[in-house]
Structures are given as structure tokens and as C-alpha cells.
PANUVO-541572 format. One record per residue (C-alpha): residue number from 0; x, y, z. Coordinates in Angstrom, 2 decimals. Layout:
N
<pt num="NUM" c1="X" c2="Y" c3="Z"/>
...
This chain:
329
<pt num="0" c1="120.42" c2="67.49" c3="105.67"/>
<pt num="1" c1="120.48" c2="70.63" c3="107.81"/>
<pt num="2" c1="120.89" c2="73.91" c3="105.92"/>
<pt num="3" c1="121.59" c2="77.42" c3="107.24"/>
<pt num="4" c1="120.53" c2="80.18" c3="104.86"/>
<pt num="5" c1="121.91" c2="83.55" c3="105.96"/>
<pt num="6" c1="120.61" c2="86.72" c3="104.35"/>
<pt num="7" c1="121.52" c2="90.39" c3="104.59"/>
<pt num="8" c1="118.73" c2="92.59" c3="105.95"/>
<pt num="9" c1="119.98" c2="95.99" c3="104.76"/>
<pt num="10" c1="117.32" c2="97.14" c3="102.31"/>
<pt num="11" c1="114.66" c2="94.88" c3="100.86"/>
<pt num="12" c1="116.38" c2="93.24" c3="97.89"/>
<pt num="13" c1="118.08" c2="90.33" c3="99.66"/>
<pt num="14" c1="114.92" c2="89.52" c3="101.62"/>
<pt num="15" c1="112.80" c2="89.65" c3="98.46"/>
<pt num="16" c1="115.07" c2="87.05" c3="96.87"/>
<pt num="17" c1="114.95" c2="84.89" c3="100.02"/>
<pt num="18" c1="111.18" c2="84.51" c3="99.60"/>
<pt num="19" c1="111.84" c2="82.36" c3="96.54"/>
<pt num="20" c1="115.13" c2="80.74" c3="97.59"/>
<pt num="21" c1="114.04" c2="79.45" c3="101.01"/>
<pt num="22" c1="111.15" c2="77.32" c3="99.63"/>
<pt num="23" c1="113.60" c2="75.82" c3="97.10"/>
<pt num="24" c1="116.02" c2="74.93" c3="99.90"/>
<pt num="25" c1="113.16" c2="73.44" c3="101.92"/>
<pt num="26" c1="112.66" c2="70.93" c3="99.11"/>
<pt num="27" c1="116.12" c2="69.55" c3="99.89"/>
<pt num="28" c1="116.46" c2="69.62" c3="103.66"/>
<pt num="29" c1="115.70" c2="71.22" c3="107.02"/>
<pt num="30" c1="116.32" c2="74.96" c3="106.72"/>
<pt num="31" c1="117.11" c2="77.55" c3="109.40"/>
<pt num="32" c1="117.11" c2="81.20" c3="108.34"/>
<pt num="33" c1="119.42" c2="83.92" c3="109.67"/>
<pt num="34" c1="118.81" c2="87.63" c3="109.01"/>
<pt num="35" c1="121.16" c2="90.41" c3="110.04"/>
<pt num="36" c1="120.72" c2="94.13" c3="109.44"/>
<pt num="37" c1="118.37" c2="96.92" c3="110.50"/>
<pt num="38" c1="117.19" c2="98.67" c3="107.33"/>
<pt num="39" c1="114.60" c2="96.30" c3="105.80"/>
<pt num="40" c1="110.84" c2="96.79" c3="105.62"/>
<pt num="41" c1="109.59" c2="93.39" c3="104.43"/>
<pt num="42" c1="107.82" c2="90.74" c3="106.51"/>
<pt num="43" c1="109.05" c2="87.25" c3="105.63"/>
<pt num="44" c1="106.56" c2="84.40" c3="105.11"/>
<pt num="45" c1="108.69" c2="81.86" c3="107.01"/>
<pt num="46" c1="110.25" c2="81.62" c3="110.50"/>
<pt num="47" c1="113.59" c2="83.34" c3="111.12"/>
<pt num="48" c1="115.67" c2="81.44" c3="113.70"/>
<pt num="49" c1="118.46" c2="84.00" c3="114.11"/>
<pt num="50" c1="118.06" c2="87.79" c3="114.03"/>
<pt num="51" c1="121.24" c2="89.80" c3="114.44"/>
<pt num="52" c1="122.16" c2="93.47" c3="114.37"/>
<pt num="53" c1="125.03" c2="92.72" c3="111.98"/>
<pt num="54" c1="126.63" c2="95.49" c3="109.93"/>
<pt num="55" c1="124.11" c2="97.76" c3="108.20"/>
<pt num="56" c1="124.59" c2="100.62" c3="105.77"/>
<pt num="57" c1="122.29" c2="103.45" c3="106.91"/>
<pt num="58" c1="120.45" c2="105.37" c3="104.17"/>
<pt num="59" c1="120.82" c2="109.15" c3="104.16"/>
<pt num="60" c1="118.29" c2="111.75" c3="103.05"/>
<pt num="61" c1="120.01" c2="113.43" c3="100.10"/>
<pt num="62" c1="120.81" c2="110.53" c3="97.80"/>
<pt num="63" c1="123.52" c2="108.51" c3="99.53"/>
<pt num="64" c1="124.61" c2="106.33" c3="102.41"/>
<pt num="65" c1="125.02" c2="108.19" c3="105.72"/>
<pt num="66" c1="128.59" c2="107.16" c3="106.52"/>
<pt num="67" c1="128.56" c2="108.62" c3="110.04"/>
<pt num="68" c1="125.34" c2="106.83" c3="111.08"/>
<pt num="69" c1="126.64" c2="103.66" c3="109.44"/>
<pt num="70" c1="129.84" c2="103.88" c3="111.47"/>
<pt num="71" c1="128.00" c2="104.68" c3="114.71"/>
<pt num="72" c1="125.61" c2="101.73" c3="114.24"/>
<pt num="73" c1="128.48" c2="99.25" c3="113.86"/>
<pt num="74" c1="129.30" c2="98.16" c3="117.42"/>
<pt num="75" c1="132.34" c2="95.92" c3="117.05"/>
<pt num="76" c1="131.87" c2="94.19" c3="120.41"/>
<pt num="77" c1="128.27" c2="93.31" c3="119.55"/>
<pt num="78" c1="129.36" c2="92.06" c3="116.13"/>
<pt num="79" c1="132.03" c2="89.79" c3="117.63"/>
<pt num="80" c1="129.56" c2="88.43" c3="120.18"/>
<pt num="81" c1="127.05" c2="87.64" c3="117.41"/>
<pt num="82" c1="129.75" c2="85.89" c3="115.36"/>
<pt num="83" c1="130.81" c2="83.78" c3="118.35"/>
<pt num="84" c1="127.23" c2="82.89" c3="119.31"/>
<pt num="85" c1="126.30" c2="81.28" c3="115.97"/>
<pt num="86" c1="126.45" c2="77.44" c3="116.18"/>
<pt num="87" c1="127.65" c2="76.84" c3="112.61"/>
<pt num="88" c1="128.86" c2="73.34" c3="113.52"/>
<pt num="89" c1="125.20" c2="72.21" c3="113.63"/>
<pt num="90" c1="124.80" c2="72.61" c3="109.85"/>
<pt num="91" c1="125.75" c2="70.41" c3="106.90"/>
<pt num="92" c1="125.81" c2="73.33" c3="104.49"/>
<pt num="93" c1="125.73" c2="77.12" c3="104.90"/>
<pt num="94" c1="124.54" c2="79.40" c3="102.09"/>
<pt num="95" c1="125.19" c2="83.11" c3="102.42"/>
<pt num="96" c1="123.55" c2="86.08" c3="100.68"/>
<pt num="97" c1="126.09" c2="88.79" c3="101.55"/>
<pt num="98" c1="125.52" c2="88.27" c3="105.29"/>
<pt num="99" c1="128.51" c2="89.05" c3="107.56"/>
<pt num="100" c1="127.75" c2="87.17" c3="110.82"/>
<pt num="101" c1="127.65" c2="83.67" c3="109.29"/>
<pt num="102" c1="130.47" c2="84.54" c3="106.87"/>
<pt num="103" c1="132.87" c2="85.58" c3="109.64"/>
<pt num="104" c1="131.76" c2="82.76" c3="111.93"/>
<pt num="105" c1="132.78" c2="80.29" c3="109.19"/>
<pt num="106" c1="135.95" c2="82.23" c3="108.42"/>
<pt num="107" c1="137.04" c2="82.18" c3="112.08"/>
<pt num="108" c1="136.38" c2="78.42" c3="112.38"/>
<pt num="109" c1="137.72" c2="77.50" c3="108.93"/>
<pt num="110" c1="134.35" c2="76.15" c3="107.78"/>
<pt num="111" c1="133.28" c2="76.18" c3="104.09"/>
<pt num="112" c1="130.51" c2="78.63" c3="103.22"/>
<pt num="113" c1="128.77" c2="79.14" c3="99.87"/>
<pt num="114" c1="128.20" c2="82.68" c3="98.67"/>
<pt num="115" c1="125.03" c2="83.14" c3="96.60"/>
<pt num="116" c1="124.50" c2="86.85" c3="96.13"/>
<pt num="117" c1="124.31" c2="89.70" c3="93.69"/>
<pt num="118" c1="127.45" c2="91.30" c3="95.16"/>
<pt num="119" c1="129.53" c2="88.28" c3="94.12"/>
<pt num="120" c1="128.42" c2="88.74" c3="90.51"/>
<pt num="121" c1="129.18" c2="92.48" c3="90.46"/>
<pt num="122" c1="132.78" c2="91.88" c3="91.59"/>
<pt num="123" c1="133.38" c2="89.09" c3="89.07"/>
<pt num="124" c1="135.93" c2="90.14" c3="86.41"/>
<pt num="125" c1="133.44" c2="89.30" c3="83.64"/>
<pt num="126" c1="130.80" c2="91.84" c3="84.75"/>
<pt num="127" c1="130.82" c2="95.56" c3="83.77"/>
<pt num="128" c1="132.67" c2="98.06" c3="85.94"/>
<pt num="129" c1="132.34" c2="101.86" c3="86.29"/>
<pt num="130" c1="135.06" c2="104.10" c3="84.87"/>
<pt num="131" c1="135.91" c2="105.39" c3="88.35"/>
<pt num="132" c1="137.49" c2="102.65" c3="90.49"/>
<pt num="133" c1="136.43" c2="103.00" c3="94.14"/>
<pt num="134" c1="139.23" c2="101.11" c3="95.91"/>
<pt num="135" c1="137.71" c2="101.51" c3="99.39"/>
<pt num="136" c1="134.27" c2="100.42" c3="98.19"/>
<pt num="137" c1="135.80" c2="97.43" c3="96.44"/>
<pt num="138" c1="137.75" c2="96.45" c3="99.57"/>
<pt num="139" c1="134.63" c2="96.65" c3="101.77"/>
<pt num="140" c1="132.55" c2="94.55" c3="99.35"/>
<pt num="141" c1="135.26" c2="91.88" c3="99.07"/>
<pt num="142" c1="135.73" c2="91.56" c3="102.83"/>
<pt num="143" c1="132.26" c2="92.30" c3="104.20"/>
<pt num="144" c1="131.07" c2="88.67" c3="103.97"/>
<pt num="145" c1="133.94" c2="86.36" c3="102.93"/>
<pt num="146" c1="132.93" c2="83.03" c3="101.36"/>
<pt num="147" c1="134.78" c2="79.95" c3="100.10"/>
<pt num="148" c1="132.63" c2="79.13" c3="97.02"/>
<pt num="149" c1="130.93" c2="81.76" c3="94.93"/>
<pt num="150" c1="127.80" c2="82.04" c3="92.77"/>
<pt num="151" c1="126.01" c2="85.21" c3="91.78"/>
<pt num="152" c1="122.98" c2="86.88" c3="90.26"/>
<pt num="153" c1="123.21" c2="89.78" c3="87.79"/>
<pt num="154" c1="121.22" c2="91.52" c3="85.07"/>
<pt num="155" c1="122.91" c2="89.14" c3="82.59"/>
<pt num="156" c1="124.50" c2="85.69" c3="82.97"/>
<pt num="157" c1="128.07" c2="86.83" c3="82.34"/>
<pt num="158" c1="129.55" c2="83.35" c3="82.98"/>
<pt num="159" c1="128.54" c2="79.86" c3="84.15"/>
<pt num="160" c1="128.46" c2="80.81" c3="87.83"/>
<pt num="161" c1="126.44" c2="83.98" c3="87.32"/>
<pt num="162" c1="122.68" c2="83.60" c3="86.88"/>
<pt num="163" c1="119.92" c2="85.94" c3="85.77"/>
<pt num="164" c1="117.82" c2="87.55" c3="88.54"/>
<pt num="165" c1="115.42" c2="85.72" c3="90.81"/>
<pt num="166" c1="112.07" c2="87.30" c3="90.00"/>
<pt num="167" c1="109.61" c2="86.76" c3="92.81"/>
<pt num="168" c1="106.55" c2="84.65" c3="92.00"/>
<pt num="169" c1="104.37" c2="87.53" c3="93.20"/>
<pt num="170" c1="105.89" c2="89.66" c3="90.42"/>
<pt num="171" c1="105.73" c2="86.90" c3="87.79"/>
<pt num="172" c1="101.97" c2="86.60" c3="88.39"/>
<pt num="173" c1="101.31" c2="90.28" c3="87.64"/>
<pt num="174" c1="99.64" c2="91.41" c3="84.41"/>
<pt num="175" c1="101.48" c2="94.61" c3="83.40"/>
<pt num="176" c1="99.46" c2="97.55" c3="82.10"/>
<pt num="177" c1="100.01" c2="101.29" c3="81.73"/>
<pt num="178" c1="97.80" c2="103.57" c3="83.84"/>
<pt num="179" c1="99.99" c2="106.61" c3="83.22"/>
<pt num="180" c1="101.83" c2="107.21" c3="86.50"/>
<pt num="181" c1="105.55" c2="106.74" c3="87.29"/>
<pt num="182" c1="106.63" c2="104.67" c3="90.29"/>
<pt num="183" c1="109.51" c2="106.02" c3="92.41"/>
<pt num="184" c1="111.65" c2="104.19" c3="94.95"/>
<pt num="185" c1="114.65" c2="106.23" c3="96.11"/>
<pt num="186" c1="115.16" c2="105.35" c3="99.81"/>
<pt num="187" c1="118.30" c2="107.48" c3="100.11"/>
<pt num="188" c1="116.22" c2="110.65" c3="99.54"/>
<pt num="189" c1="113.77" c2="111.97" c3="102.11"/>
<pt num="190" c1="110.28" c2="113.11" c3="101.12"/>
<pt num="191" c1="111.18" c2="116.82" c3="101.11"/>
<pt num="192" c1="113.93" c2="116.29" c3="98.54"/>
<pt num="193" c1="111.72" c2="114.13" c3="96.32"/>
<pt num="194" c1="108.83" c2="116.62" c3="96.42"/>
<pt num="195" c1="111.18" c2="119.50" c3="95.64"/>
<pt num="196" c1="112.53" c2="117.83" c3="92.50"/>
<pt num="197" c1="109.51" c2="115.87" c3="91.22"/>
<pt num="198" c1="107.12" c2="118.82" c3="91.44"/>
<pt num="199" c1="109.35" c2="120.57" c3="88.88"/>
<pt num="200" c1="107.80" c2="118.20" c3="86.31"/>
<pt num="201" c1="104.12" c2="119.01" c3="86.96"/>
<pt num="202" c1="102.57" c2="117.18" c3="84.01"/>
<pt num="203" c1="103.67" c2="113.77" c3="85.36"/>
<pt num="204" c1="101.93" c2="111.79" c3="88.10"/>
<pt num="205" c1="104.52" c2="110.37" c3="90.51"/>
<pt num="206" c1="103.84" c2="107.56" c3="93.01"/>
<pt num="207" c1="106.65" c2="107.66" c3="95.58"/>
<pt num="208" c1="107.23" c2="104.80" c3="98.03"/>
<pt num="209" c1="108.95" c2="106.29" c3="101.06"/>
<pt num="210" c1="111.10" c2="104.82" c3="103.85"/>
<pt num="211" c1="110.73" c2="108.11" c3="105.70"/>
<pt num="212" c1="106.96" c2="108.35" c3="106.19"/>
<pt num="213" c1="104.39" c2="105.96" c3="107.67"/>
<pt num="214" c1="101.32" c2="107.84" c3="106.40"/>
<pt num="215" c1="100.26" c2="108.49" c3="102.81"/>
<pt num="216" c1="99.78" c2="112.05" c3="101.59"/>
<pt num="217" c1="99.61" c2="113.93" c3="98.32"/>
<pt num="218" c1="101.11" c2="117.23" c3="97.19"/>
<pt num="219" c1="100.22" c2="118.53" c3="93.74"/>
<pt num="220" c1="101.31" c2="115.83" c3="91.28"/>
<pt num="221" c1="103.22" c2="113.67" c3="93.80"/>
<pt num="222" c1="101.72" c2="110.90" c3="95.94"/>
<pt num="223" c1="103.84" c2="109.79" c3="98.90"/>
<pt num="224" c1="103.06" c2="106.26" c3="100.12"/>
<pt num="225" c1="104.68" c2="104.20" c3="102.90"/>
<pt num="226" c1="106.57" c2="101.06" c3="101.91"/>
<pt num="227" c1="104.21" c2="98.16" c3="101.30"/>
<pt num="228" c1="105.36" c2="95.24" c3="99.20"/>
<pt num="229" c1="102.03" c2="94.43" c3="97.51"/>
<pt num="230" c1="101.20" c2="98.08" c3="96.82"/>
<pt num="231" c1="104.67" c2="98.70" c3="95.42"/>
<pt num="232" c1="104.77" c2="95.85" c3="92.92"/>
<pt num="233" c1="101.19" c2="96.65" c3="91.85"/>
<pt num="234" c1="102.19" c2="100.28" c3="91.28"/>
<pt num="235" c1="105.20" c2="99.14" c3="89.22"/>
<pt num="236" c1="103.10" c2="96.79" c3="87.11"/>
<pt num="237" c1="100.59" c2="99.56" c3="86.34"/>
<pt num="238" c1="103.17" c2="102.31" c3="85.72"/>
<pt num="239" c1="104.54" c2="103.95" c3="82.60"/>
<pt num="240" c1="108.03" c2="103.66" c3="84.05"/>
<pt num="241" c1="110.13" c2="103.24" c3="87.19"/>
<pt num="242" c1="112.55" c2="105.76" c3="88.70"/>
<pt num="243" c1="114.70" c2="104.09" c3="91.34"/>
<pt num="244" c1="118.15" c2="103.65" c3="92.83"/>
<pt num="245" c1="120.68" c2="101.44" c3="91.09"/>
<pt num="246" c1="120.01" c2="98.49" c3="93.37"/>
<pt num="247" c1="119.40" c2="95.06" c3="91.91"/>
<pt num="248" c1="115.95" c2="93.61" c3="92.63"/>
<pt num="249" c1="113.80" c2="96.65" c3="91.80"/>
<pt num="250" c1="115.53" c2="97.40" c3="88.45"/>
<pt num="251" c1="115.44" c2="93.68" c3="87.57"/>
<pt num="252" c1="111.72" c2="93.48" c3="88.32"/>
<pt num="253" c1="111.02" c2="96.67" c3="86.36"/>
<pt num="254" c1="112.90" c2="95.22" c3="83.37"/>
<pt num="255" c1="111.00" c2="91.93" c3="83.71"/>
<pt num="256" c1="107.69" c2="93.86" c3="83.69"/>
<pt num="257" c1="108.89" c2="95.67" c3="80.54"/>
<pt num="258" c1="108.83" c2="99.12" c3="82.10"/>
<pt num="259" c1="110.96" c2="102.10" c3="81.16"/>
<pt num="260" c1="113.70" c2="102.41" c3="83.74"/>
<pt num="261" c1="115.80" c2="105.35" c3="84.98"/>
<pt num="262" c1="118.29" c2="104.79" c3="87.81"/>
<pt num="263" c1="120.08" c2="107.09" c3="90.26"/>
<pt num="264" c1="123.03" c2="105.28" c3="91.93"/>
<pt num="265" c1="123.40" c2="106.03" c3="95.62"/>
<pt num="266" c1="126.40" c2="108.10" c3="96.65"/>
<pt num="267" c1="129.02" c2="106.25" c3="98.74"/>
<pt num="268" c1="127.61" c2="102.89" c3="97.63"/>
<pt num="269" c1="130.04" c2="101.12" c3="95.29"/>
<pt num="270" c1="127.67" c2="98.26" c3="94.50"/>
<pt num="271" c1="125.12" c2="100.67" c3="93.04"/>
<pt num="272" c1="127.78" c2="102.14" c3="90.73"/>
<pt num="273" c1="128.66" c2="98.62" c3="89.57"/>
<pt num="274" c1="124.97" c2="98.03" c3="88.88"/>
<pt num="275" c1="124.69" c2="101.34" c3="87.06"/>
<pt num="276" c1="127.59" c2="100.37" c3="84.79"/>
<pt num="277" c1="125.85" c2="97.09" c3="83.88"/>
<pt num="278" c1="122.49" c2="98.78" c3="83.29"/>
<pt num="279" c1="124.04" c2="101.55" c3="81.21"/>
<pt num="280" c1="125.77" c2="98.94" c3="79.04"/>
<pt num="281" c1="122.33" c2="97.39" c3="78.45"/>
<pt num="282" c1="120.86" c2="100.74" c3="77.41"/>
<pt num="283" c1="119.24" c2="101.94" c3="80.65"/>
<pt num="284" c1="119.74" c2="105.69" c3="81.30"/>
<pt num="285" c1="121.67" c2="106.61" c3="84.45"/>
<pt num="286" c1="121.78" c2="110.00" c3="86.20"/>
<pt num="287" c1="123.93" c2="111.08" c3="89.14"/>
<pt num="288" c1="121.19" c2="112.90" c3="91.09"/>
<pt num="289" c1="117.79" c2="114.59" c3="90.81"/>
<pt num="290" c1="119.37" c2="118.04" c3="90.66"/>
<pt num="291" c1="118.48" c2="120.67" c3="88.06"/>
<pt num="292" c1="121.45" c2="119.72" c3="85.86"/>
<pt num="293" c1="119.80" c2="116.34" c3="85.19"/>
<pt num="294" c1="116.30" c2="117.69" c3="84.51"/>
<pt num="295" c1="116.72" c2="117.47" c3="80.73"/>
<pt num="296" c1="117.85" c2="113.83" c3="81.02"/>
<pt num="297" c1="114.79" c2="113.02" c3="83.15"/>
<pt num="298" c1="112.47" c2="114.71" c3="80.64"/>
<pt num="299" c1="114.15" c2="112.86" c3="77.74"/>
<pt num="300" c1="113.51" c2="109.57" c3="79.57"/>
<pt num="301" c1="109.88" c2="110.50" c3="80.20"/>
<pt num="302" c1="109.41" c2="111.23" c3="76.49"/>
<pt num="303" c1="111.24" c2="108.08" c3="75.37"/>
<pt num="304" c1="109.45" c2="104.95" c3="74.17"/>
<pt num="305" c1="112.55" c2="102.76" c3="74.66"/>
<pt num="306" c1="111.78" c2="99.59" c3="76.64"/>
<pt num="307" c1="114.35" c2="96.80" c3="76.96"/>
<pt num="308" c1="113.43" c2="93.16" c3="76.45"/>
<pt num="309" c1="115.03" c2="90.71" c3="78.91"/>
<pt num="310" c1="114.78" c2="86.96" c3="79.40"/>
<pt num="311" c1="114.61" c2="86.07" c3="83.10"/>
<pt num="312" c1="113.34" c2="82.44" c3="83.28"/>
<pt num="313" c1="112.16" c2="80.89" c3="86.53"/>
<pt num="314" c1="115.11" c2="78.56" c3="87.24"/>
<pt num="315" c1="115.65" c2="79.15" c3="90.97"/>
<pt num="316" c1="115.08" c2="75.52" c3="91.95"/>
<pt num="317" c1="117.51" c2="74.36" c3="89.24"/>
<pt num="318" c1="120.17" c2="76.75" c3="90.57"/>
<pt num="319" c1="119.71" c2="75.57" c3="94.16"/>
<pt num="320" c1="119.77" c2="71.90" c3="93.11"/>
<pt num="321" c1="122.99" c2="72.45" c3="91.17"/>
<pt num="322" c1="124.71" c2="74.13" c3="94.13"/>
<pt num="323" c1="123.61" c2="71.53" c3="96.68"/>
<pt num="324" c1="124.60" c2="68.61" c3="94.44"/>
<pt num="325" c1="128.07" c2="70.08" c3="93.92"/>
<pt num="326" c1="128.82" c2="70.86" c3="97.56"/>
<pt num="327" c1="127.12" c2="68.13" c3="99.59"/>
<pt num="328" c1="128.92" c2="64.80" c3="99.45"/>
């Protein structure tokens, strides 16, 4: 059996999940991997057959997605050429983690394609939704990577086709402890903004992992470190808590490691507001920005002892087996 696994390369979350999913797929057949997107920092431990520009959301520097840079990076002619160049007819089954090239290639040729992503779970009617309904954001998410069969991952298993998060084996092996610092991952803020706000709380040691700097440096109580997967998960495991965007993988891993969690959903990113709604329902504090008006909420979180308990079993192979058995005749 020949399998195409297509994964979105905007940010690191999808690629992190692929590190566990691809070996599970390899137990069942010959696997080719496709990655599209230009915003990820991770190096994958397996060959990638197809690398495409795709459609990437570009992170800004003040807490949101840079809509203008996102628009300018999306060359429609290049996208169409990439869609047309993908030989989807060579594969027995195609599994898609919110990846647009393979999704539209299958859509144009009327081929079945299985969606297995977090985005699918957030849009499901059974999962929590924010009070404010972003119609444009919802439209983009529904049509960005169309699929014919759908399965999802979320912070809770809201129905039979939604599963709890894939926690990487590298995270499962960690022994959590508390060395007193707080780990920060807010890629939509540049270093200047983070320093400005975090230095206002001088009695806390902050370890910031930055997409905007390739060299480590320290200013007062804030350490800025370049993105490095091993360093980041080690910092999380040894932290008192995690301050991050309302993505999926990092909050899920922080919850798994039983760390206090505070999230800041990215502006102009509907998925993060869906995630924030789910996390808030679970009891995780959510703030709109790092501005002065939220300083009291940040300090209340720092002083809190509230840590959520979650059950995220290692069932990735079972999930993959179930999907393959259902869709391969």
C-alpha cells in the first residue's frame, strides 16, 4: 500500500505531530511525505519527498498574523502549478493534516482524501466556540484544505471522530520538575515587545523562545533563546508554567506536563480563538494581549497554584490503524 501523508508547514505544531504519525503509517505501508508552508523551524527525522511553498500565514510582530505579508506571499500561479504537479494518482490513500496542495489536487481530480487535523476538530459542532463568530475566519478554515472524510485532534475527545492530542514521545519521556522559571513561546510578538512587557514583572525569570532572533541574549530577568526543539521542551518540563499562544501542540504538551498555562490567542487567527474557547472552558486563563490592562491577570496567574489534570494516552497507532482499516478496501 502506498500512502501520501501531507502536512502543513506553517508553524511547528503540525510537523511536531507528524514525527509520531509518520512512523505509525510506516507500519502499514510505503509512505511519502509532503510539506507545504514557509514558517516552520523544525527538522524532520524522515525524508520529505515533496516540499511546496503552499499557502502560509505569516506571523507579525505585535501579537497577530500579518495579513499583508500573508497575502503577498500567496502567489496564485505558483499555487496552481504546485497543485497540478502533484501525482496523487500514484497513491492508494492520502492523509492530510490541513495541507492545501494535496487537498486541492484531490478536489480538482475528484479523489477521496482523509483529513486528520486539529482544525477539523475545532470546526466540529460538538467543540467549544468563541462568543464572537468570525465568519471570514470560519470560511477560510473550511475551504483552505477541503477533505472528503474527517477526523480530528482536540484538547478533549468531544465525539467518536475527535481524539485527544498526539503527545510526542520526546515529551512523554521527560521527567517534569520545577526550577522556578516561566517558559514563553509567542511567535507573533517580536523580542522588543516581549522584553517591554515581561520586564514589567521583574521578580519572575522568563525564558523566551524567539522566532525573531538566531542568537541567545539576556536582559534583566528575561532570557531570549532561538527556537530549538530539545531546548524548548526541556525548558517547559523544568518550568513553573508556560505562557504561549493559543495554538494546539504547545498548550497540549504543557497540560500533559502538568504545568500552569496562560494563553494569548493571536489576532486575525480564528483557529486560535477556537482553541482559546476550549481551553477557557477547561479552566485555563486566556488574555487578549500582553498590554498593561492584562497585567493584573498575568500576576494572578503567576500567583495561582491551579494546575489542570488531563488524560492524554498514547494511542496514535490505534487511531491510524482505525482510519486505514475503514478507508482501504
